[in-house]
TORNU-511751 format. One record per residue (C-alpha): residue in three letters; x, y, z. Coordinates in steps of 0.05 Angstrom, whole numbers. Example, Ala and Ser with C-alpha at 12.3 -4.5 7.8 and 13.67 -1.06 7.14 Angstrom:
ALA,246,-90,156 .
SER,273,-21,143 .
end
This chain:
UNK,203,1163,-1606 .
UNK,255,1120,-1551 .
UNK,280,1168,-1493 .
UNK,347,1175,-1479 .
UNK,370,1171,-1413 .
UNK,443,1191,-1386 .
UNK,468,1134,-1354 .
UNK,491,1185,-1293 .
UNK,413,1202,-1289 .
UNK,400,1128,-1276 .
UNK,454,1126,-1222 .
UNK,427,1192,-1193 .
UNK,352,1160,-1196 .
UNK,372,1101,-1161 .
UNK,402,1147,-1102 .
UNK,342,1183,-1094 .
UNK,294,1116,-1087 .
UNK,305,1096,-1009 .
UNK,288,1171,-992 .
UNK,233,1171,-1038 .
UNK,199,1111,-1009 .
UNK,213,1136,-935 .
UNK,180,1198,-952 .
UNK,118,1162,-983 .
UNK,104,1116,-923 .
UNK,116,1182,-873 .
UNK,54,1208,-906 .
UNK,16,1147,-886 .
UNK,44,1144,-824 .
UNK,0,1173,-757 .
UNK,45,1229,-738 .
UNK,66,1241,-659 .
UNK,54,1301,-620 .
UNK,105,1351,-624 .
UNK,160,1342,-573 .
UNK,132,1271,-557 .
UNK,180,1231,-596 .
UNK,241,1256,-560 .
UNK,215,1270,-493 .
UNK,245,1293,-454 .
UNK,297,1341,-472 .
UNK,307,1383,-410 .
UNK,302,1375,-337 .
UNK,224,1356,-303 .
UNK,192,1391,-244 .
UNK,161,1344,-192 .
UNK,117,1376,-145 .
UNK,104,1339,-78 .
UNK,47,1389,-48 .
UNK,62,1375,24 .
UNK,130,1399,69 .
UNK,195,1355,58 .
UNK,203,1297,108 .
UNK,129,1274,107 .
UNK,104,1204,70 .
UNK,94,1241,0 .
UNK,160,1268,-2 .
UNK,195,1206,7 .
UNK,156,1175,-44 .
UNK,164,1235,-87 .
UNK,243,1234,-84 .
UNK,251,1158,-88 .
UNK,207,1165,-150 .
UNK,239,1224,-182 .
UNK,310,1184,-163 .
UNK,293,1138,-206 .
UNK,254,1166,-268 .
UNK,308,1217,-268 .
UNK,364,1156,-283 .
UNK,304,1122,-333 .
UNK,289,1183,-373 .
UNK,360,1217,-379 .
UNK,344,1276,-349 .
UNK,341,1315,-281 .
UNK,283,1316,-240 .
UNK,271,1371,-190 .
UNK,224,1358,-135 .
UNK,192,1416,-105 .
UNK,153,1411,-38 .
UNK,91,1463,-40 .
UNK,60,1454,13 .
UNK,-5,1490,47 .
UNK,-83,1482,52 .
UNK,-78,1410,61 .
UNK,-39,1396,-7 .
UNK,-90,1431,-43 .
UNK,-31,1492,-61 .
UNK,19,1447,-99 .
UNK,-39,1402,-130 .
UNK,-74,1467,-158 .
UNK,-9,1493,-183 .
UNK,3,1422,-222 .
UNK,-73,1428,-251 .
UNK,-51,1494,-279 .
UNK,11,1478,-310 .
UNK,26,1464,-386 .
UNK,9,1389,-404 .
UNK,82,1379,-440 .
UNK,113,1329,-391 .
UNK,158,1369,-360 .
UNK,112,1388,-293 .
UNK,90,1317,-258 .
UNK,62,1311,-188 .
UNK,64,1258,-134 .
UNK,-9,1269,-103 .
UNK,-48,1221,-53 .
UNK,-120,1200,-34 .
UNK,-171,1258,-15 .
UNK,-142,1318,-66 .
UNK,-204,1342,-85 .
UNK,-248,1338,-24 .
UNK,-246,1398,9 .
UNK,-305,1454,-16 .
UNK,-244,1505,-27 .
UNK,-213,1459,-84 .
UNK,-214,1498,-151 .
UNK,-201,1444,-190 .
UNK,-241,1380,-211 .
UNK,-200,1313,-200 .
UNK,-230,1284,-258 .
UNK,-220,1329,-305 .
UNK,-158,1374,-298 .
UNK,-110,1323,-284 .
UNK,-76,1272,-332 .
UNK,-66,1198,-287 .
UNK,0,1171,-305 .
UNK,4,1110,-252 .
UNK,-7,1088,-183 .
UNK,58,1086,-148 .
UNK,47,1053,-73 .
UNK,-8,1047,-13 .
UNK,-2,1052,56 .
UNK,-61,1050,110 .
UNK,-65,1104,162 .
UNK,-16,1092,224 .
UNK,-43,1102,290 .
UNK,15,1120,339 .
UNK,33,1144,401 .
UNK,79,1180,441 .
UNK,114,1128,495 .
UNK,83,1161,550 .
UNK,20,1151,529 .
UNK,-19,1106,578 .
UNK,-68,1068,517 .
UNK,-31,1013,489 .
UNK,-89,985,436 .
UNK,-133,1018,399 .
UNK,-197,992,452 .
UNK,-155,1035,508 .
UNK,-163,1088,468 .
UNK,-236,1076,454 .
UNK,-250,1077,534 .
UNK,-193,1133,554 .
UNK,-235,1177,498 .
UNK,-302,1157,528 .
UNK,-278,1168,598 .
UNK,-252,1244,583 .
UNK,-297,1269,526 .
UNK,-270,1321,480 .
UNK,-206,1326,519 .
UNK,-165,1269,479 .
UNK,-120,1304,428 .
UNK,-110,1265,362 .
UNK,-57,1304,314 .
UNK,-62,1293,241 .
UNK,-48,1330,176 .
UNK,-100,1372,161 .
UNK,-167,1364,117 .
UNK,-180,1347,63 .
UNK,-125,1290,78 .
UNK,-139,1213,92 .
UNK,-111,1224,157 .
UNK,-156,1273,183 .
UNK,-219,1237,151 .
UNK,-196,1178,181 .
UNK,-201,1214,250 .
UNK,-271,1234,237 .
UNK,-292,1166,210 .
UNK,-261,1133,277 .
UNK,-299,1185,313 .
UNK,-360,1160,289 .
UNK,-355,1084,293 .
UNK,-322,1084,361 .
UNK,-374,1130,391 .
UNK,-323,1181,416 .
UNK,-315,1259,424 .
UNK,-242,1275,413 .
UNK,-202,1342,393 .
UNK,-165,1343,323 .
UNK,-99,1373,323 .
UNK,-77,1390,248 .
UNK,-8,1390,219 .
UNK,15,1418,157 .
UNK,40,1347,141 .
UNK,63,1290,173 .
UNK,138,1309,188 .
UNK,117,1363,235 .
UNK,66,1310,260 .
UNK,114,1259,273 .
UNK,163,1309,307 .
UNK,103,1332,365 .
UNK,89,1261,370 .
UNK,167,1256,393 .
UNK,163,1319,434 .
UNK,99,1297,461 .
UNK,66,1367,449 .
UNK,5,1315,426 .
UNK,6,1242,454 .
UNK,-31,1203,395 .
UNK,-26,1217,326 .
UNK,-61,1190,254 .
UNK,1,1189,223 .
UNK,29,1147,161 .
UNK,80,1094,167 .
UNK,137,1124,120 .
UNK,135,1185,167 .
UNK,136,1146,232 .
UNK,171,1076,217 .
UNK,235,1092,247 .
UNK,218,1128,305 .
UNK,171,1067,318 .
UNK,240,1025,304 .
UNK,279,1067,350 .
UNK,229,1061,410 .
UNK,220,1141,410 .
UNK,141,1124,379 .
UNK,92,1076,400 .
UNK,57,1040,339 .
UNK,-18,1015,364 .
UNK,-53,998,295 .
UNK,-52,1004,217 .
UNK,-128,1021,188 .
UNK,-127,964,138 .
UNK,-147,893,120 .
UNK,-85,865,129 .
UNK,-27,875,172 .
UNK,37,924,139 .
UNK,100,874,115 .
UNK,139,927,141 .
UNK,113,921,221 .
UNK,81,849,214 .
UNK,72,858,300 .
UNK,24,913,296 .
UNK,-40,897,290 .
UNK,-104,920,244 .
UNK,-161,962,272 .
UNK,-206,898,252 .
UNK,-163,861,298 .
UNK,-170,910,353 .
UNK,-247,902,354 .
UNK,-257,964,299 .
UNK,-273,922,235 .
UNK,-307,974,201 .
UNK,-254,1022,209 .
UNK,-205,1020,143 .
UNK,-174,1082,110 .
UNK,-116,1068,58 .
UNK,-80,1112,27 .
UNK,-64,1118,-45 .
UNK,-5,1152,-77 .
UNK,1,1169,-154 .
UNK,40,1204,-204 .
UNK,-1,1249,-244 .
UNK,1,1307,-300 .
UNK,-41,1371,-323 .
UNK,-102,1347,-355 .
UNK,-89,1344,-435 .
UNK,-16,1310,-436 .
UNK,-2,1278,-500 .
UNK,-7,1198,-497 .
UNK,47,1178,-521 .
UNK,92,1222,-460 .
UNK,39,1183,-412 .
UNK,54,1113,-442 .
UNK,129,1126,-435 .
UNK,125,1148,-362 .
UNK,74,1096,-339 .
UNK,128,1040,-375 .
UNK,183,1071,-337 .
UNK,143,1077,-271 .
UNK,114,1005,-278 .
UNK,188,980,-292 .
UNK,209,1015,-225 .
UNK,151,986,-186 .
UNK,167,914,-212 .
UNK,244,930,-192 .
UNK,264,876,-135 .
UNK,310,928,-108 .
UNK,261,991,-111 .
UNK,199,946,-86 .
UNK,249,927,-17 .
UNK,256,1001,-14 .
UNK,186,1017,-19 .
UNK,161,960,32 .
UNK,226,975,85 .
UNK,193,1053,82 .
UNK,127,1016,98 .
UNK,91,1026,33 .
UNK,60,974,-7 .
UNK,85,979,-85 .
UNK,23,990,-130 .
UNK,38,988,-208 .
UNK,-21,1003,-254 .
UNK,-42,1034,-320 .
UNK,-61,1102,-322 .
UNK,-140,1079,-337 .
UNK,-133,1035,-271 .
UNK,-110,1100,-237 .
UNK,-162,1138,-269 .
UNK,-212,1086,-243 .
UNK,-177,1083,-160 .
UNK,-182,1160,-159 .
UNK,-258,1161,-180 .
UNK,-265,1101,-128 .
UNK,-229,1132,-76 .
UNK,-256,1202,-75 .
UNK,-327,1178,-81 .
UNK,-329,1137,-22 .
UNK,-290,1189,28 .
UNK,-343,1244,-13 .
UNK,-398,1199,15 .
UNK,-377,1198,77 .
UNK,-370,1258,88 .
UNK,-442,1270,72 .
UNK,-455,1215,115 .
UNK,-425,1247,175 .
UNK,-441,1323,159 .
UNK,-376,1336,159 .
UNK,-351,1410,148 .
UNK,-286,1411,117 .
UNK,-234,1472,117 .
end
């Protein structure tokens, strides 16, 4: 028997076909985690685990400003300093991994015995931001003008030369210990909550010598309020090309480079990681932004999430080995 189909039914069938085909296609397509496809839909908190005004804070605010533009949402930078960065870093680890809590951290974040998080398990690496060597800088009245002068002075007055640094477990703190070991000297370490208060006390001559960061002290060096002595990297800083390296200054094994990176809590959906990494790398290859970082004393260091993860393992492992070798007792 021949089926009778009404003309209106045929028209309706054609109208429904595109929707039916689309629905069938969706059934066979992999679904993104909830919220990933329209991320972000609200403001994002960017935790900086050090006080305002220091090198990490500067990086955090520059990145936060640019990411806010790229993502179309406000990024609120929160300084949560204390315990050598462990308080803020812990807050990042314990946050919900939904992309709305991020953090800017640096090398050494897991090296204290009091760190109650696992750097290889409790975070999602998003990407490297920049690198900068430890910056040996002094008050202009400090008599030593070179690394060799500092070593000679320290040997003349064992235990009396005070060196200011952010606290354990920062790379700056480890760099002082490495310096003492390589140079065969005994110095007194004076710790500060961050590079901003350290720089202030260097200018006030409350501490004569500091293992600082270039971003925190570069403007004061350029204005003559502080005197640069050396950088602890293989090459001279592009921002301060007249400042010699430790290698050039007679201490070839003395190298300590700080890496800054963007992280999130462990378990963040990969589509969000990829979105953030894409925007971060675009930012770091933008000539205007690169210029701002270099002028501040940082070297732009774009990477994939995997490359940043390997950097964390390598650098944390390197300094953990040094701690064990020197028998350092960390706070």
